N, C-alpha and C positions, 0 to 999 in steps of 0.2 A: 149240917147240918140243920139244914132249912123243915123249921114246922111249917106244917100243914099251913099255919094260915097263911103264911108267909109266899106262896106258891101262886100264881098268873092263874086265872083262869083259862085261860084258852094255850097260852103253853105249857104251864103248867111244872114251868122252869123255877127258880125264884125274880120276885120285881123288880131287883135292883138290875137286875140284868135289862129290862126295860125290851123287853125283847116281844111286847103287846104290841103295843107302838109299829112296830115294821112290818106287826104280823098282820093287821088291823088296815095298815097305807095301801099293801101287798093284794091285804081281798079285795082293794075299791074298782072300780072297769070304768073306767074316764074314754069317754072319746072326747076329739079333739077335732071343729067343726070351720070354715071358714065364711059370715056372712058378707053381708055386700048393708050397708049403712048409708044411710042421705049420701046422695052427692055422690055414693058409685063406691065409698071407702070399705077400705077391707078388714072385717073385726074378726080374731081368730078366740074360738063359744069355747070354752075347757072344761064338760060339765062329766055330772055321775061320785063328786063330791061325797060322803059321808060324818065333810068337818064343822064344829061347830064353830060359827061366824068366825073370830078370832082369830081360830087355823088355817079356814081358808085366805081371809085377809090377810092372812103370813105367808099364804102358800102362793099368792094376786102378789105382793109386794117382794118375794126369793124372783116370778116366774119377769117380770113388767123389769130392776134389779139388770139380769142377764142380758134379757132378750132388751134395751134398751128403748120399753115405748112405753104407750099412757097404755092405764090400762081402769078396769076397778070390779067389783064379784056387785055383779046382781043377781038376786034370785035363783041362794045357790047356785051362782057359773062362774067362771071368770071368763073378762071380759077386755079381750088386746088390743086394743090401735094394733092395726099393720096385720097382712101373713104369715104369721108365722109353723103355717102347720111343716112347712119342716125341720124342725127347729122345737117347738113347742113338744113331743112327744122322747124325743135325746133327754128335755133336760128332767121332762117329768118323775121318765125310771127313774134319773138319778139318783132325784127325791125318792126313787125307793115305790112306787105309785108303776102302776101299772095301766097300758091300756087297750080297747077292744078291737078287732082287726073291725 
């Protein structure tokens, strides 16, 4: 039986299950939009993350790898080179995030 100190503050379940991380991800409401930058180039911007800088860079890296594109993290947003609005939502859902309608 789990000790009260071993229970998660969010889920109330044992810490070793790692449920808190999944719940925190699913409660973030992300938005995806496409901007046009210099010379008419499209950039897909994903915003609404509540992550530390290293975690956000990790998510950006995973998206860039899956989408085979370049990109960066700027002021808490992920910027991906090109118009990936059709695919990025599905990838984020696979990662456990929720998108705003």
